[in-house]
KEBA-646357 format. One record per residue (C-alpha): z, y, x; residue number from 0; residue in one letter. Coordinates in steps of 0.02 Angstrom, whole numbers, plus 50000, padded with zeros to 5 digits. Layout:
N
+-------+-------+-------+------+------+
:    zz :    yy :    xx : resi : resn :
+-------+-------+-------+------+------+
:     Z :     Y :     X :  NUM :    A :
...
+-------+-------+-------+------+------+
//
This chain:
293
+-------+-------+-------+------+------+
:    zz :    yy :    xx : resi : resn :
+-------+-------+-------+------+------+
: 48085 : 40110 : 46519 :    0 :    M :
: 48081 : 40079 : 46334 :    1 :    T :
: 48119 : 39904 : 46351 :    2 :    V :
: 48260 : 39939 : 46481 :    3 :    C :
: 48336 : 40059 : 46353 :    4 :    R :
: 48327 : 39941 : 46202 :    5 :    E :
: 48388 : 39792 : 46308 :    6 :    E :
: 48525 : 39899 : 46402 :    7 :    K :
: 48454 : 39845 : 46565 :    8 :    I :
: 48488 : 39947 : 46725 :    9 :    G :
: 48332 : 40015 : 46804 :   10 :    F :
: 48296 : 40132 : 46957 :   11 :    S :
: 48147 : 40170 : 47054 :   12 :    A :
: 48091 : 40283 : 47193 :   13 :    S :
: 47918 : 40321 : 47257 :   14 :    I :
: 47842 : 40354 : 47431 :   15 :    T :
: 47739 : 40511 : 47420 :   16 :    T :
: 47658 : 40644 : 47537 :   17 :    N :
: 47721 : 40773 : 47393 :   18 :    A :
: 47555 : 40863 : 47401 :   19 :    F :
: 47522 : 40845 : 47216 :   20 :    F :
: 47704 : 40849 : 47163 :   21 :    L :
: 47687 : 40988 : 47044 :   22 :    D :
: 47781 : 41028 : 46892 :   23 :    F :
: 47681 : 40913 : 46775 :   24 :    A :
: 47696 : 40771 : 46903 :   25 :    N :
: 47893 : 40799 : 46910 :   26 :    C :
: 47895 : 40772 : 46721 :   27 :    R :
: 47796 : 40609 : 46740 :   28 :    L :
: 47914 : 40537 : 46861 :   29 :    L :
: 48066 : 40583 : 46752 :   30 :    K :
: 47988 : 40499 : 46607 :   31 :    D :
: 47956 : 40337 : 46713 :   32 :    A :
: 48140 : 40345 : 46771 :   33 :    G :
: 48099 : 40396 : 46954 :   34 :    I :
: 48241 : 40503 : 47020 :   35 :    K :
: 48208 : 40484 : 47214 :   36 :    E :
: 48063 : 40523 : 47324 :   37 :    I :
: 48028 : 40470 : 47504 :   38 :    H :
: 47929 : 40599 : 47600 :   39 :    V :
: 47875 : 40608 : 47781 :   40 :    T :
: 47870 : 40785 : 47859 :   41 :    I :
: 47780 : 40794 : 48042 :   42 :    D :
: 47907 : 40869 : 48142 :   43 :    G :
: 47919 : 41066 : 48145 :   44 :    S :
: 47805 : 41177 : 48044 :   45 :    K :
: 47705 : 41219 : 48193 :   46 :    K :
: 47679 : 41024 : 48233 :   47 :    M :
: 47659 : 40981 : 48051 :   48 :    H :
: 47524 : 41104 : 48018 :   49 :    D :
: 47436 : 41054 : 48169 :   50 :    R :
: 47419 : 40868 : 48120 :   51 :    I :
: 47431 : 40876 : 47929 :   52 :    R :
: 47294 : 40968 : 47859 :   53 :    I :
: 47166 : 40963 : 47715 :   54 :    T :
: 46979 : 40922 : 47722 :   55 :    K :
: 46966 : 41113 : 47709 :   56 :    K :
: 47074 : 41131 : 47867 :   57 :    Q :
: 47216 : 41212 : 47761 :   58 :    E :
: 47391 : 41197 : 47816 :   59 :    E :
: 47506 : 41092 : 47706 :   60 :    T :
: 47692 : 41116 : 47774 :   61 :    F :
: 47741 : 41251 : 47651 :   62 :    D :
: 47664 : 41162 : 47507 :   63 :    L :
: 47755 : 41000 : 47531 :   64 :    I :
: 47917 : 41088 : 47564 :   65 :    V :
: 47909 : 41191 : 47406 :   66 :    N :
: 47861 : 41038 : 47307 :   67 :    N :
: 48005 : 40940 : 47370 :   68 :    I :
: 48122 : 41083 : 47323 :   69 :    R :
: 48036 : 41089 : 47159 :   70 :    S :
: 48074 : 40901 : 47131 :   71 :    F :
: 48253 : 40912 : 47164 :   72 :    V :
: 48276 : 41067 : 47062 :   73 :    E :
: 48185 : 40989 : 46918 :   74 :    Y :
: 48333 : 40868 : 46873 :   75 :    D :
: 48508 : 40866 : 46937 :   76 :    E :
: 48491 : 40687 : 46962 :   77 :    G :
: 48346 : 40697 : 47080 :   78 :    N :
: 48355 : 40671 : 47268 :   79 :    S :
: 48243 : 40662 : 47424 :   80 :    A :
: 48242 : 40556 : 47568 :   81 :    L :
: 48140 : 40645 : 47711 :   82 :    I :
: 48081 : 40560 : 47863 :   83 :    R :
: 48044 : 40679 : 48012 :   84 :    I :
: 47930 : 40613 : 48144 :   85 :    H :
: 47953 : 40658 : 48324 :   86 :    L :
: 47794 : 40694 : 48401 :   87 :    H :
: 47866 : 40785 : 48542 :   88 :    S :
: 48045 : 40797 : 48626 :   89 :    L :
: 48026 : 40970 : 48684 :   90 :    E :
: 48164 : 41093 : 48652 :   91 :    D :
: 48052 : 41202 : 48555 :   92 :    E :
: 47998 : 41074 : 48444 :   93 :    E :
: 48172 : 41011 : 48409 :   94 :    L :
: 48236 : 41180 : 48362 :   95 :    E :
: 48090 : 41186 : 48243 :   96 :    G :
: 48144 : 41025 : 48163 :   97 :    I :
: 48318 : 41094 : 48143 :   98 :    I :
: 48241 : 41242 : 48056 :   99 :    D :
: 48140 : 41123 : 47940 :  100 :    T :
: 48309 : 41041 : 47890 :  101 :    M :
: 48396 : 41208 : 47836 :  102 :    M :
: 48250 : 41241 : 47722 :  103 :    L :
: 48348 : 41121 : 47603 :  104 :    F :
: 48526 : 41186 : 47636 :  105 :    E :
: 48542 : 41224 : 47442 :  106 :    E :
: 48522 : 41045 : 47411 :  107 :    Y :
: 48640 : 40963 : 47540 :  108 :    K :
: 48711 : 40837 : 47415 :  109 :    D :
: 48541 : 40780 : 47366 :  110 :    R :
: 48431 : 40786 : 47515 :  111 :    V :
: 48445 : 40669 : 47670 :  112 :    S :
: 48356 : 40652 : 47837 :  113 :    F :
: 48316 : 40527 : 47966 :  114 :    Y :
: 48204 : 40531 : 48120 :  115 :    F :
: 48083 : 40411 : 48195 :  116 :    R :
: 47959 : 40423 : 48341 :  117 :    D :
: 47778 : 40390 : 48276 :  118 :    L :
: 47709 : 40214 : 48255 :  119 :    F :
: 47580 : 40126 : 48144 :  120 :    S :
: 47651 : 40047 : 47992 :  121 :    S :
: 47510 : 39923 : 47964 :  122 :    S :
: 47564 : 39748 : 48004 :  123 :    T :
: 47391 : 39731 : 48082 :  124 :    D :
: 47455 : 39832 : 48231 :  125 :    T :
: 47626 : 39763 : 48253 :  126 :    W :
: 47583 : 39682 : 48421 :  127 :    D :
: 47538 : 39857 : 48475 :  128 :    V :
: 47695 : 39918 : 48408 :  129 :    N :
: 47793 : 39786 : 48491 :  130 :    A :
: 47709 : 39837 : 48657 :  131 :    A :
: 47765 : 40017 : 48624 :  132 :    K :
: 47936 : 39969 : 48593 :  133 :    A :
: 47951 : 39871 : 48751 :  134 :    N :
: 47915 : 40027 : 48858 :  135 :    R :
: 48029 : 40064 : 49001 :  136 :    V :
: 48220 : 40079 : 48945 :  137 :    K :
: 48239 : 40252 : 49001 :  138 :    E :
: 48100 : 40321 : 48875 :  139 :    D :
: 48192 : 40226 : 48729 :  140 :    R :
: 48355 : 40288 : 48776 :  141 :    E :
: 48289 : 40463 : 48782 :  142 :    E :
: 48223 : 40449 : 48607 :  143 :    I :
: 48388 : 40373 : 48550 :  144 :    S :
: 48484 : 40523 : 48622 :  145 :    K :
: 48365 : 40648 : 48529 :  146 :    V :
: 48384 : 40557 : 48362 :  147 :    I :
: 48567 : 40562 : 48393 :  148 :    M :
: 48566 : 40746 : 48425 :  149 :    Y :
: 48470 : 40785 : 48271 :  150 :    L :
: 48574 : 40664 : 48160 :  151 :    M :
: 48730 : 40759 : 48227 :  152 :    K :
: 48646 : 40925 : 48179 :  153 :    K :
: 48613 : 40857 : 48008 :  154 :    S :
: 48795 : 40801 : 47984 :  155 :    L :
: 48861 : 40971 : 48054 :  156 :    E :
: 48753 : 41065 : 47923 :  157 :    A :
: 48822 : 40970 : 47784 :  158 :    G :
: 48694 : 40843 : 47741 :  159 :    Y :
: 48739 : 40667 : 47700 :  160 :    K :
: 48668 : 40530 : 47799 :  161 :    L :
: 48540 : 40406 : 47700 :  162 :    P :
: 48624 : 40260 : 47628 :  163 :    L :
: 48532 : 40139 : 47722 :  164 :    F :
: 48621 : 40213 : 47883 :  165 :    L :
: 48787 : 40216 : 47824 :  166 :    C :
: 48819 : 40094 : 47687 :  167 :    K :
: 48807 : 39914 : 47752 :  168 :    R :
: 48761 : 39778 : 47623 :  169 :    K :
: 48741 : 39589 : 47630 :  170 :    F :
: 48561 : 39601 : 47679 :  171 :    Y :
: 48456 : 39693 : 47805 :  172 :    Y :
: 48333 : 39780 : 47690 :  173 :    C :
: 48289 : 39784 : 47508 :  174 :    E :
: 48145 : 39663 : 47533 :  175 :    A :
: 48266 : 39519 : 47525 :  176 :    E :
: 48327 : 39563 : 47349 :  177 :    N :
: 48250 : 39454 : 47204 :  178 :    D :
: 48232 : 39599 : 47091 :  179 :    N :
: 48159 : 39724 : 47224 :  180 :    K :
: 47973 : 39751 : 47211 :  181 :    W :
: 47846 : 39854 : 47296 :  182 :    V :
: 47696 : 39884 : 47174 :  183 :    I :
: 47538 : 39967 : 47228 :  184 :    D :
: 47428 : 40062 : 47108 :  185 :    P :
: 47324 : 39909 : 47064 :  186 :    E :
: 47478 : 39810 : 47014 :  187 :    G :
: 47492 : 39691 : 47164 :  188 :    Y :
: 47667 : 39644 : 47211 :  189 :    L :
: 47746 : 39646 : 47387 :  190 :    Y :
: 47919 : 39616 : 47453 :  191 :    K :
: 47902 : 39724 : 47611 :  192 :    C :
: 47860 : 39913 : 47603 :  193 :    T :
: 47757 : 39887 : 47772 :  194 :    V :
: 47667 : 39727 : 47733 :  195 :    A :
: 47558 : 39803 : 47592 :  196 :    I :
: 47388 : 39737 : 47627 :  197 :    E :
: 47316 : 39644 : 47486 :  198 :    K :
: 47305 : 39484 : 47578 :  199 :    E :
: 47494 : 39495 : 47598 :  200 :    R :
: 47532 : 39521 : 47418 :  201 :    A :
: 47643 : 39384 : 47343 :  202 :    V :
: 47588 : 39418 : 47153 :  203 :    G :
: 47516 : 39533 : 47032 :  204 :    K :
: 47593 : 39629 : 46897 :  205 :    L :
: 47504 : 39586 : 46730 :  206 :    L :
: 47514 : 39634 : 46548 :  207 :    P :
: 47625 : 39478 : 46510 :  208 :    N :
: 47732 : 39483 : 46663 :  209 :    G :
: 47736 : 39446 : 46845 :  210 :    M :
: 47609 : 39315 : 46916 :  211 :    Q :
: 47654 : 39244 : 47085 :  212 :    F :
: 47549 : 39158 : 47216 :  213 :    N :
: 47603 : 39021 : 47351 :  214 :    N :
: 47655 : 39161 : 47474 :  215 :    R :
: 47802 : 39201 : 47369 :  216 :    Y :
: 47884 : 39034 : 47385 :  217 :    A :
: 47842 : 39025 : 47569 :  218 :    L :
: 47918 : 39197 : 47592 :  219 :    W :
: 48080 : 39154 : 47520 :  220 :    K :
: 48089 : 38985 : 47614 :  221 :    K :
: 48049 : 39053 : 47792 :  222 :    K :
: 48151 : 39212 : 47771 :  223 :    M :
: 48310 : 39121 : 47729 :  224 :    L :
: 48281 : 38979 : 47850 :  225 :    S :
: 48274 : 39101 : 48003 :  226 :    G :
: 48446 : 39179 : 47964 :  227 :    R :
: 48537 : 39021 : 47908 :  228 :    I :
: 48497 : 38920 : 48055 :  229 :    Y :
: 48463 : 39042 : 48198 :  230 :    S :
: 48576 : 39189 : 48164 :  231 :    C :
: 48732 : 39116 : 48091 :  232 :    K :
: 48828 : 39110 : 48260 :  233 :    E :
: 48785 : 39288 : 48317 :  234 :    C :
: 48915 : 39410 : 48326 :  235 :    S :
: 48799 : 39548 : 48267 :  236 :    L :
: 48748 : 39445 : 48118 :  237 :    F :
: 48870 : 39541 : 47997 :  238 :    P :
: 48784 : 39711 : 48050 :  239 :    F :
: 48604 : 39662 : 48061 :  240 :    C :
: 48593 : 39515 : 47938 :  241 :    W :
: 48446 : 39443 : 48041 :  242 :    G :
: 48355 : 39601 : 48045 :  243 :    M :
: 48169 : 39603 : 47982 :  244 :    C :
: 48136 : 39478 : 47853 :  245 :    A :
: 47952 : 39493 : 47868 :  246 :    Y :
: 47977 : 39449 : 48050 :  247 :    C :
: 48058 : 39290 : 47995 :  248 :    H :
: 47930 : 39253 : 47868 :  249 :    Y :
: 47790 : 39263 : 48015 :  250 :    Q :
: 47886 : 39183 : 48152 :  251 :    N :
: 47933 : 38996 : 48128 :  252 :    Q :
: 47973 : 38922 : 48288 :  253 :    T :
: 48147 : 38917 : 48365 :  254 :    E :
: 48072 : 38996 : 48525 :  255 :    E :
: 48007 : 39154 : 48431 :  256 :    K :
: 48169 : 39170 : 48334 :  257 :    L :
: 48266 : 39167 : 48505 :  258 :    Q :
: 48163 : 39319 : 48560 :  259 :    I :
: 48210 : 39398 : 48400 :  260 :    L :
: 48400 : 39366 : 48434 :  261 :    R :
: 48378 : 39434 : 48609 :  262 :    E :
: 48301 : 39590 : 48549 :  263 :    K :
: 48439 : 39614 : 48417 :  264 :    C :
: 48580 : 39594 : 48551 :  265 :    S :
: 48496 : 39716 : 48672 :  266 :    N :
: 48421 : 39833 : 48539 :  267 :    N :
: 48432 : 40018 : 48560 :  268 :    I :
: 48400 : 40051 : 48378 :  269 :    F :
: 48552 : 39929 : 48329 :  270 :    V :
: 48661 : 40022 : 48452 :  271 :    N :
: 48612 : 40191 : 48395 :  272 :    M :
: 48640 : 40146 : 48211 :  273 :    Q :
: 48826 : 40091 : 48272 :  274 :    L :
: 48846 : 40260 : 48360 :  275 :    E :
: 48778 : 40347 : 48206 :  276 :    I :
: 48914 : 40265 : 48091 :  277 :    L :
: 49048 : 40316 : 48226 :  278 :    K :
: 48973 : 40496 : 48220 :  279 :    L :
: 48982 : 40496 : 48028 :  280 :    R :
: 49164 : 40444 : 48031 :  281 :    Y :
: 49210 : 40572 : 48157 :  282 :    A :
: 49120 : 40709 : 48057 :  283 :    C :
: 49220 : 40658 : 47900 :  284 :    E :
: 49388 : 40662 : 47991 :  285 :    K :
: 49344 : 40840 : 48062 :  286 :    E :
: 49313 : 40886 : 47876 :  287 :    K :
: 49484 : 40816 : 47821 :  288 :    E :
: 49577 : 40905 : 47959 :  289 :    Y :
: 49484 : 41062 : 47928 :  290 :    A :
: 49535 : 41058 : 47741 :  291 :    G :
: 49718 : 41037 : 47774 :  292 :    Q :
+-------+-------+-------+------+------+
//
């Protein structure tokens, strides 16, 4: 931070945290480090969360985590929180509980955003399992998409803003493709992807004298770019999805595998759902304009 201030270099950072230890002292440490945004996961409603996320002493954690998130946002007017809510159940009672969870942050509608996901493992070792889960019958995926759309609509109707990654399209699929975007683990290992964070997938390490890269970094850039340039440039969805997951391109070299990725993209419920969310956001903004006239 000192170097950035002295050299007038723009710097921003966010962290992913369970918010369990996000007390006043740690809020101050984050501010000193220039971290103004946190990403936190809540496991559904209070009832569901406290059944799943408990301490070793069998203590519930929902209230502590919610209060810590609120405290972080209150600590500095520039602080914000992106909250991911997991869908463990599609039952009406659970969905109402999730809506109640969102309303616990209604004082900070301009600085708190929500998005929703059905649960899956984030480890790259289980991506084959995740792919099998993603290929479950179409009706199940459509039902989940409908529920997510319902919750996103409730979020917008309550006055919350959409997360930027859902409403601000950029010339890349995710931040992993940016040269100056890094994921740094506690030991200083560098990664480009927030999912591929096992040590054997690190592309370098942060040392006292700067960054030291290994051969995976050059391979990452080569494969990531080649998949988009040669396999996606004719696709009508390319300006929207930008080739989808960069790490998938890194892992899959053959044209046959890339063709599978293209087919998944063109029939991807999640891509279509994102388009519907953008339409919903536009409609809500128009409703607000008419209401203000």
